[in-house]
N, C-alpha and C positions, 0 to 999 in steps of 0.2 A: 347218303351223306356226301356233301361237297368237300368237307375238310380234307386236305391232303391230296385230292385228286389232281392229276396231271392233265391240264386242259389246254389245247391250242384253240386260240380265238382269232379270227381274222377280221379286218375292218375295225380295229380296236381303237383307232385314234379319234374318233368323233361319233356323234349320234347315239344309236342304240348300243353299238359295240363298246364305246367307251364307258357308258354307264353299266352295261353288263360286266365289264372288267372289274369295275369298282365293287359291284355286288358280290361277285364270286371271290375277290380277294378278301373282302370283309368276312366271308364265310370260311376262309382259310385254305382256299384252293391255291394250287400252284399254276400260274398261267404263262404259257408261251404266247406272246403277243405279236401280231403281225399287222403292219400297215406300211404305206409308203412314207408317211410323215413320222419320223422317229421321236420328235420332241414330246409329244403327249405320252408316249410309251415310256420314255425315260423318266418322266415325272412320276409315273406310277411306280416304276422300279425303285425310285428313291423313297417313295412313301411306303412301300411294302417290301423292305429288304428281305431277300432270300426267297421270295415268293414268285418273282417275275423273271422270266427268261426273254430277252429281247431278240426277236428274229424278224426284223423288218425286211421288206422286199416288195417287188412288183410281181403279183400273183399271176399276171398274164404271161410271164416268162417262165416257161416250164423248168429251165435250168435253175433259176433262182428258187423256185418252189422245192426242187430236189435238195438244193443246199440248205434250205430251212429245215427240211426233214432230217438231214444229216446232223444239223446242229442240235435238234431236239434228241435224236437218237443217242448222240455222244454224251448229252448232258443228263437225260433222264432214262434213256433206254426204251421207253414206251410211252404211250398216251392212254388215258382212260376215257377222255371225252374230247371230241373235236367239234367246234362250233363255227360253221362256215357262214359268216355274216357279211363279208365284203361284197359290195355291189355298187352299181351306178345307175343312173337314169337319164335318158335324153328323149325328147319328144319329136314326133314326126310331123313335118309340115307336108301334107299331101300335095300342096301346089308345087313344091320344089323337092320332090322325094330324093332322099340321099341314102343310097345303099351303104355308103361308108358308115353312116350312123348306126345302121343295123349291126354291121360288123363289130363296131366298137363296143356296143352294149352287150351283144352276145358273147364277145371275147371275154369281157370282164365278169358278167353274170353266170355264164354257163361254162365256157371252156376253161377259164381259170379255176373255177370250182372243180372241174374235172381233174385238173392237175393236182389240186389239193387233196382230192379223194384218193387219187393214185398214191400220193406220198403218205397219206394218213392211214390207210388200211393196214399196212404191215405193223405200224406203230400201235394201232388199236388192238390188233390181234395179240400183241404182246402185253396188253394192259389188263386192268381189272374191270370186269363188268363193262365192256366197251360200249360206247354210245356215240353215234354220229348224228349231228344236228345241222340242218341246213335251213337257211332263211330264204323263203320264197316270197309270195306276196298274195294278198287277197285279191288283187287285180286279175288273177288267173281264173277267178270264178265267173266273171262277167266282163266282156270286152268294153273298153272305154275309148273314146276318141283320142287320137294322138299317142296312145300308149302301146302301139303296135310292137315297137322294138323292145321295150321294157317287158311287156306282158308276154311276148313270145320267148324271151330269154328265161323268164321265171316259170313259164309253163313247161318249157323244156327241162329246167332244173327240177320242177315237181315231178315230172314223169321219171326222170333219171333216179331220183331219190326213192320214189315209191317202188320202182322196179328193183333197185338195189336192196331195199328192205326185204324183198322176197328172197333174193339170192343169198343174203347174209343171215337170214333168220336161223338156219341150221347151226351157225357158229355162235348163236347167243349175242350177236352184235345188233343192238337196237338202233333204229333210225327214227328220228323225230323231225317233222317239218314245222317251221314257224311261219305263220301267215298273217303279217301285221296289216292293219288298215293304214290310215294316215297317221303319221307320227311326226312331231316337230324335230327335224334334224337339219344340218347344213344343206343336205340334198333337197329336201322338200321346202326349204326356205326360198328356193328359186321358182316354185310353182306359182303361176299367176291366175289360179282359179281357186273357188272355195274347196276346202277339205273338211267335209262333215265328220263329226264325232272324232275329231283329232285328239291324239294323246300326246303328252310330253314324253321325251325320250327316257327320262328316269322312270316314269310310270310303266312304260312298256318294258324296260329292262328288268324292273322288279317283278313284273307279271310273268315274263319268260322264265327268270331264274327260279321263281317259287314253284313253277310247274315242271321244270326239267327233271327234278329228282324223281318224279313219278314216271318218267319216260313215256309220256303219252305219244300216240301216233302223230297228233298234230296239236299245235297251240296257235289258235286263231282268235284274233281280237281287233276291236272291241265286238262283243257278242251281237248287239243290235245291228251293226254294220254288216257283219258276216251274214247274219240271217236275211237282211235286205238283199244283199248280193246273190245269195243262193236262191232266194225267191225270184228275183229278176231272171236268173239263169234258167229257172224252171218254166218260164213263160213260153208260149209259142214263138218261134224264131222271128216271124214277121213283126210280132209286137215288140220283141226285144230290139229289133232294128229301128222301129218307129220311136221308141223311147231313147235309144242311143243317139239317133240323129238330132234330137232336141238338145243334146249336150255338145254337139259338134260345133265348130266355129267356121262355118262356111264363108270362105273369102277373107277371113281375118288372119293376119300374119301370126304364125306360131313362134313362141319363144322357146328355145331349148338350152 
């Protein structure tokens, strides 16, 4: 049951995170909401009085993350669920490769999530039926052109969470990975390429929230897209490269 659970949700100001926040609040959860943009979080706090704890901040700053943890601990004493949803995406232009782009994306998607896990685990250990949830990506199943920074950061996060699942199992602390396909969000609105089988953010949020209560190892969607990616990943490597090259934009300027 979600009702009354103390949940920390990051990346809660827009996209999937914002719609997940509303879904969980409607079900009676108490949410600690984190994002850099405070205004959408404040609107939820006004709409659901007594259910929302505002803990905004920059998750790439480990000191701010520790402060967020202290605020949660002082107010609630513990957490029952942590949903690490915050992330970013920038695309690589191989003609003008930028190592700084890799650093920015990895810092947000992997390192910042590590800071959050460090802060979250003591609070989860003090909670009820603790559950750690991390949003990775279906792009980790099969390499796509230009997605090297995003895919690498999410692949690293996938490995981190799957490894932690083994280390935390003896404590009864469950770990769930969320692997979305293409979803309409402010982030994907910048994409200048087709996004097959795209879902709306409300649909994706509802799908995730409905399944979290069962604590699956992974929530991956939409199913046909996931099956396709896994099938492509099972092909001989040279055939994978041949197919992937057809998607590449050789000589065309990349937007990021």
